[in-house]
N, C-alpha and C positions, 0 to 999 in steps of 0.2 A: 568474690563479688556476688551479691544476692542475685539470684536468677528471677526474671520477670517474664511471665507468660502472657502475651497479649491475645485476647480471644474476641472475635467478632463474629456474628451471625447475621447475614443479610438475607431477609426473606423477600423473594421476588414474586413467586406465583405458586399457587397450589391448586390443583385439580381434584375434584371429588373422587374418592375411591382409594382403597388401600393399596392396590396393586400399582396404580400410578405413582404413589409415594415411593414404593419400593424401587421402581424403575429409575426414579430421579436420584436415588441415593446409591453410593458406591458401596455401602455396607448394610447389613441387616439393622433393622429398628424394632422397637417393641414397646407397647404401653398396656395399660390395664384393660381387661375385658369386663367392664362393668355396664350392664344394661339397665340396672335398677337405680339410675342416677338420681331421679327426683325423689325416690323413696328415702335415700340417705341424706340428701341435702335438706330435707324438712328438719333435721335436727339442729340446724344452725340457730333457729330463733326460738327454740324451746327454753323456757326459763325454769321449768320444774323438772323433777326427775320422773320419766316415764316408768311404767312397770317393766322391769327387766325381762327380755325375752328369754325362753329356754332354747338352747341349741338343739337343732334336729338330731344330730348324732355326735357323740364325743364331747369331752369337756371343753369349754371355751370361756374366756373372760374378755369383756370389752371396756374400753374407755374411750370416751368421745371428747371433742373439743370443748364441750361444756365442763368436763371434768378437769381439763389440764390446769386451768387457773386455780381451781379448787384444791388441787394436789401440789400447788406451788411448783409446777413442773416447768423446766426451762428447755429440755430437749426430751427426746423419745425415752432415754433411760430413766429420767425422773418420772415420766408418765406411766411406766410399767413396773416400777420398782416394788410397788405394794401388792402386785398380783400374787395369788397363791402359787407356791412352788417356784417362784422366781428369786434368783440371786443375781444381784448386779456386782461385778467386780469393778471398783471405781478407784482409780489411782489418785483421785483428789484434784480439786480446782476446776475452773471453768473450762480448761482445755485438756484435761486429764482423760486418758483412755477409759471408756465405759463399755463393758461387754455383758451379755446376758447368758445365764446358764439356767436351764429349766429341768427341775427335778434331778439335779446333781449330774446331768450328763455333759456339761460343759458347753461352751459357746459353739463349738464346731458342729453340734448336733441340732442347733436351732437355725432354720431357714428364715430369713428376713425378706419378705415380699413387699415390693414398692408398686402399688396398683396392679398386683397380680403377677409381677415379674421379679425374680429373685436378685437380690444384691449379692454379688459374688466377690469374694476375695480369695483368689486361688493361691495367693502367696502364703498367708498365714490362716485362713478359714474363719477369722473373727471379725465380725462387723462392729465397728466403733459406733455405738448408739449415741454418743455425745455429739457426733457430727451431723445428726439428723434433726433438724430444727422443726418446731411444731407449728410454725405460722401457716403452712399450707396443707396441714393434715386434718382430715375430717374425723377419723376414728382409727384405733388400733385394737386389733383382736388377736389374743393369743390362743391358738388351737393346740391341744395335746393330741398327738397322733397326726391329724391331717384335717384341712378344711372340709366342710360338708359338701360343697358343690363338686361333683366329679368331672364336670366340664372345666378342667383346669390344666395348667402346664404339668407335664410329667415331673418337673423339678419339685412342684408342690407335694409330690408323693414320697420324696426321698428322705426328708429329715424326721427326727423323732418328734419335733414340735415346730410350729409355724407361727411367726410374728408377722401378721398381715397388716400393712399400713395402707390406708385409703386416703387419697388426697382430696381437697376441696374441689367440687365440680360446680359449675355455674348453674343457678336456678333463677332464670331472668325471663321476662316477658316483654311483649311489645310496649307496654306502659313503663317498664322498668328495664331499659336495655343495658344498663351497666351498673356496677357497684365497685366503689373504690374504698379500700380500707387502709388507713395509714396509722402508724403508732410508733412509739419509742419506749424502750425499756432502759433503765438506768439504776445504778446502785453500787453496791460493794465491789471490790476488785477493780475499781476504775471502769466499770461496765458502761458501755454506750452501744445500744442496738437499735437503730431506726429500721422500720420495715415498711413494705408497701405491697398491697395486693390489689390487681385490676382485674375484674371480671367484666367480659364484654359479650353481648349478644350480637352476632353478625347478621344472621338471617334466622328463618324458622328452624333451620337445621344445624347451623354452624355457631360455635361460640368459642371463646378462649379464656384462659386464666394465666396471668403472669404474676409471679411472686419474686420479691427481692429483698434481701436484708444484708446488713453487715454487722459484725461484732468487733469492737475494739475495747480491749481490757489489759491492764497490766497483769492481772491474775494473782497479785500478791495477797497473802493472807497470813495472819498470825496462827500459830499452832502450839500445842503442848503435846509432847511425845515421850512415851515411856521406852526408854532404850536400855534394855537389859536390867530393868528394875529402877533405873535412874530417870526422873521426870526432867525433861528438857523443854525449853521454850524457844521460839525463834520465829522468824518470817520466812516463808516460802518465796524464793526468788527465781529468776529465769522462767517465769510463768506467763510471760506476755502472749497474747492471742490476738491475731488479726485475721478475720474471716469474712469472705464475701461469697454470697450464693445468688444465682439466678436460676429460676425455674419457670418454664413455660409449657403450657398444655393447650392443644387444640382439640376440639370435640365436634363430632358430626353424628347425627342420629336420624334415621328415617325408615319407618315401617319395619321394625324388627331388626334393623341393622345398626350397628354402632362402630364408630372409628375414633381412635385416640392417637395422638402424636404427642410425645413428651420429651422435652429437652432440659437437661439439668447440668449446671457448671458450678463447681465447688472449688474455691481458692482459699487456702489458709497458710499462714505463717505462725508457727508456735515454738515457744521454748519448752525444753523438757527439764524440769527441776531436779530430777534424779532422787534416788532413795537416800534415807537417813540411816546410815549403818556405823555402829560402834563409834559414835561421837565424831565420826569423820565428816567434814563439811561435804554436802552434796555437790555434784558437778553443776557447774553453770555454763558449760561449753557446748552443750547438746542443743541442737535445733533441728526442726523437721518442717518441710514444706510439702503440701499436697496440692495437686492440680488434677482435679477429676472431672471427667465429662462423660455423660451417657446420653444416648438418644434411644428411645424405645417406642414401639408402636403396637397397636392392637386393632384387629378387625373382628367382629363378632356378627354372625348372621343367624337369626332364628326363622325357621319355617313353620307354617301352620301344622305340618304333619308330624311335628315332634323332633325334626332334625335340627341339630345345632352345629355350627362350624366356628372355631375360635383360632385365630392365627395371631402369633405374637412374635416380634423380632426385637433385637437389641444390639446395639454396639456401645462398648464402654472402653474408655482410655483413661487409665489412672497413673499419674506420675507421682513419685515420692522421692524427695531429696533429704537425705539424712547427713547431718554434719556434726562431728565431734572434734572440737579444736585441740583438746588434750585428752587423747585416748587413755583411759585408765590411769589418770593422773600423771601421764608422761607428756613429753613434748610432741608426740607423734599426732598427725591429723588423720582422722577417718572421714572421708568424703565419698559417699556412695549415692547412686542414682538407680532407681528401679522404675521400670515401666510395665504395667500390666495392660494387656488388651483381651477383650472378649467379644466373640462373634457368636450370636445366638439366634436360633429359629426354632419355633415350636408351632405344631399343628394339632389340633384336637377336633375330633368328630364324635358327637354325642347323638344318641338316638333314644327317643322315649318309645319303647316297644308297646307299652300299654300305660294306662293312667297311673299305675303303681310300680312300673318297672322301667329303669332307664339304664343304658350302658354307654361307656365312652372308651375311645381309644386315643390317648395322647402320645405324641412322639416329639422328642426334643433332640436337637443337635447343637452342641456348643463346642467352641474351640477357645481355649484360654492359653496364653503365653505370657512368659516373664523374661524380661531382658534386664540385665544389670552390668554396671561397668566394674565388676569385681573380677580380678584376675582369675582365669580358668572356670569362671562361672558357667554352668551347664546351659543356661538359657533354654529352659524346658518349654514344650508345648504339649498340651493335653486335649485330646478330642474325646468328648463324652456323648454316647448315643443312649438315650433313655426311652424306653417304650413301656407303656403301662396299659393294662386291661382292667377297667373299673366298672362296678355296678352297684346300683342301690335298688332295693326291693322292699316295698311295703306291703304287709300282710295283716290286715286288721290294725291292731294297736302295736304291731312289731315292725321296726325299721331295721333292715340289714344293709350294710355297706361293705363291700370287699374290693381289694385291688391287688394286682400282682405286678410289681415293677421289675424290669429287666435292665440291668445297668451294664453298659460296655465302655471301658475306657482304654484309650490307646495313646502311648506316651512316646515322645521323641525328644532328643536333646542335641545340641550342637557339640557338646563335649562330654567325655565320660560315658557312664552307663545309664540307660534310661530305666525308669520303673516299669516292671512287667505289665502287660496287658491284664485287665481284670473283667471277669464276666460273672455277675452276681444276680440272684433272684431275691426279691424282698416282698413277702406277702403281708397283707393287713386285713383284719376282719373286725368290724365294729357293729354293734347291736344296741338299739334303744327300744325300750318297751314301756308303753303307758298302761298301767294296770286298771285305771279308771278313764273311760273315754273322754268325759267332760271335765276332768281335773288336770291341772298342770303339774302332775307328778310324772317324772320320767326315771326309769332305772337304766343304767348305761353300763356297758362293758366293752373292752376292745383288746385286741392283741395285735402288735405291730413289730415287725422285724426291720431294723434299719441298720445302717452302717455310715461310716465316713472314711473316705480315702485319705491317705497321708497328703498334707499340703506340700506346696513346692518348698517351703521352709523346712519342713520335716525331711524332705528327700534330698535337697540339693544346697542348703545353706550351711556353712560351717566347714570345718576340716576333716570330719569324719562321717560323711553321709552314709546312711544305711538303706541300700537298695532292696533289702530283704523284708522291708516293713510289710505288715499285712493290714488290710482295712480294720478299723476299730468297729466291732460289732455290738449292737444293743438289741435285746429282746425285752419288749415292754408288755406289761400285763396291767389292766386297770379295770376297776369296778366302782360304781358309785350311783348317786341319785342326784336329781335336782327338783325343786318344787318352788312354784311361784303363784302368788294369789293376790288379787286385788280385794282389800278388805273393806274399804269404805269407813266412814267415821273418823275417829282419832288417828288410827292406824291406816295409812293410805295403802300400803302393800307390804307384803313380806316375801323375800326371796332367800332361798337357802340351797346350797349345793355342798356335796361332799364326795371325795374320791380317794380311794385306797389303791396304791399301785405298788408294783415290784418291777425293778429294771435290773437285768442281768447283762453286764458288759464283759466282753472277752477281747483279747489282744489290744488292751488299752494302750494308746500311743503316748509315751512319756518321754520327755527330755531328761537325760541323765547328764549332769554336769561332772567334769573331771578337772584335774589341776590346770591343764592347759587349754583344753577345749571341751566339747561334750558331744554326745550323739543321741539320736532318737531311737527309741527301742519299743517293741511291743512288750508291755510289762503286766502280765497277769490278768486277773479277774476282779470285778467289783460287783457287789450286790447292793442295790439300793431299795430300801423299803420306805415308804412315805405315806402321808396323809395330807390332803389339802381339804380345808373347810372354809367356806365363805357364806356370809349372810349380809343382806342389805334390807333396810327398811326406811320408811318416811313416816313422820308423825306430824299431825296438824292439830296443835293445841288450841287453835282459835286465834281471833284477832289478827289474822293475816299471816301468822308466823308458820314457817315450815322447817322442821328439823329432820335432816337426812343423816343416817349412820350406816357405815359399812365396816365389817370387820373380816379380815382374811387371817387364817392360821395355817401354817405348814410345819409338818414334821418330817425330817429327812434322816435316815440312818444309812449312810453310804460307807460301806466297810470293804476294806481290802481282804479278799478271800482267796489270794493267790496260793498260799500255802508254801511250805509245809506249816503245820500248826505250831511249830517251834520257832518259826520266823518272828523276829521281834515286831514286825508291823503287821502280823496276821490279825485280822479283825480290828484294826485300827480304823478310825474315821478318816476319810479323805480330807486333804487340806482345803481349807476355806469354805467348808460346807457346815453350816450350823444346824444343829438338831432341831431347833425351835425358832420360828419367826412369826411375829404378830404384827399386823398392820391395821391401824384404826384411822378411819376417815370420818369426821363428823362436821356438820355445818348447820347453821341456823340462818334463815333469811326472812326478810319482810320487805315487800315492795322492792325498791331499787337497791337495797343493801344486803350484803351477805357476809357473815364471818365464818371462817373455816379453819379447821385444826387437823393436822395429820401426825400420827405417831408411829414410828417404826421401831420395833424392839427385836434385837437379834441375840441369840444365846452365845455362849462362848464357842471358840473354833480353835484350830490349829493351823499353822502356816506351812507344816510339812508332815511327813508320814510318821514321825516318832510318837506323837501324842504324849509329850511330857508335860505334866501340869506345873510349868514353871515359866515365868517370863524372864528368867535370868539367862546366862549365857548358854546353858545347856538345854533350855526349854524351848518350846514352840507354841506355848499357850497364848491365845488372844482372848482378852476378857470380854464379857457381854457388854452390850450398849444399847441405849434407847435415844432417839433423836426425834424431837417434835418441831413442826413447821406451822406457822400461822398466817393467814391472809385475810384481807379485807377488800371486798369488791363493791363499788358503787356504779350504778348504771343511771345515766342522765342524758340530756340532750343539749345540743348548742345549735341554735337556729334551725331546730327541727332535725338536726343530724345526730344519730345515736352516738353517745360517747360512753366509754368504759374506763374507769379509773380503778387501779388496784395498788395495794401495798402488801409486801410480803416480808416475813421475818423467817429465815431459815436457820435451823439449829437454835431455836428459840432460847433454850437454857445453856447455851454456850458449852456444850458437852465436848470433851476431848476423846476421840476415837479414831480407829483406822479400819478400813475395809481390807486393804492389802498391806501386809507387814512392811514398815518403814516408809510408807506413804501417808503421812497424817492428813486428816481431812480438815476442812475449814471450820472455825468456830462460828459464832453468831455472825450472820450477815443480812443485808437488806436489799430489797429490789422494789422499784416503782415502775408503773407503766401507765401509758396514756394512749387510748385508741379511739379514732373517730372513723365512722363510716359514712360515705357520700353516695 
């Protein structure tokens, strides 16, 4: 019988102050620490592309809500897929798993922050970006290294890269006390997605935002698939998706103090279509249910003397139900339930010693546990204590930022043997130099040492757990520049950035399959050399036309250097990492109408370590592909209410391709949307 989880939240009374909220809850909470609310919200109504800003320290790339529809983006994975250095693993379809890898390091090395608080999955360490809807998101920024503000949680210092998501916050006045946005998207795959956003000003200090949406789709699409050199065609089935999400945020601000309370509930039922392997029909008996809830809160206080306090809390409860009615083509049924819980508290104290020197001391404590109804499952609990000392210092045209992170993990299990406690130091040093004071040219470089601990799945899932695993370590080196200039005339502005990098990975954690089961092991070393280049400009040819163009290019050479040199896989490219990636985004607009085109081109790859240039039974070659999307946007009004209409064609030329071997991607598809604001 299908399980139904009924959830209700009754709001009775809320008193001002962060500590009062903590006292009312039986568990920690946490939300974003953003004091610059109005600065970010102003982007909502901008119809032209502003001059891109230059990051203060370290490479970064940003997409805003005005870009989402231009990029034909349906979720966060779509919105960031064209950024330099980014690879999205996409298993296909509207409900398929979508994870991010930055500069070849894998999904486990990228922290995803939701309003300043990390989204955590202790079970497998990979965040499904396909589950993150764009309806309540203001902007998304990818930071290589770490975010520039040192008054942040200690978790923000842990990862090799950070994907920071900022949600929409209300910008309302006494004459405009509320804003309601309603819309619907529909199209291929039987898609039907209504959504609603309500922003409300309560007093001069209090306001809230509520977002809700549902997605209903059969998910079916036609495909053409190259199976060992034989081209097959068919329709993907068992792809149905039914999702509901409710997200509410309460905001308070007064004289340098800010408070946020965020509640998010996600409920989905999805079919898993399975892989297409050797002409065998894929499984249609697999299904997954997700019931995820998190509550997070934040309080930030700024004093005139340069002292800042930031408190963040969070509680998360994620339930996953996996069902396979015919396990591996047999009559056996696999029915498993997993429950993850996270309790998280962070405190940051930052002090501006002088006008050019600031230090901070963040400390985080998190407790994660996993319970499963699998016989003899270990039911692990991990406590993590993070402490960092960070500083940024400006000397003339030179900006220096450094941090030293100390990580302590403590593990316990109900059965079998726990993973040993770990105590690790991770330093980071970043520098930015402006050779000409009045020019927007910056030279940048950084070094960062980071690691990722084995996940609960790495350690405790399966028949042959390996408790001797070591953390996977990464040493990152980066050097580059960025330049931006407002030109005037026909060319509105020009922005260009370029970064060369080298990543050295040791004790890489790899799952090794065997005949009857598998095990997770530390497997050697990897050297990754790469280059990210991005440019953006806008052209004003006259008569009200505006042409915007951006191009991102990435080169990645990710080699297995484990040795010995006689090993057949030595100096082979890692699976699924293309050497060359190009993304082009172009659009032309005039008045209320805009037409946009996006092209992504990926070079050939391999889907295992052999690097055999054949797509036959002995090869692992994946051919190159390029995919283009197009969209048309029309902005008008209905009874003085703003209306936005859009039409999108994805995979415009109906290309046949795969991102993950044996998981064909959809052909040409369509999506239409209507949105009105009141």
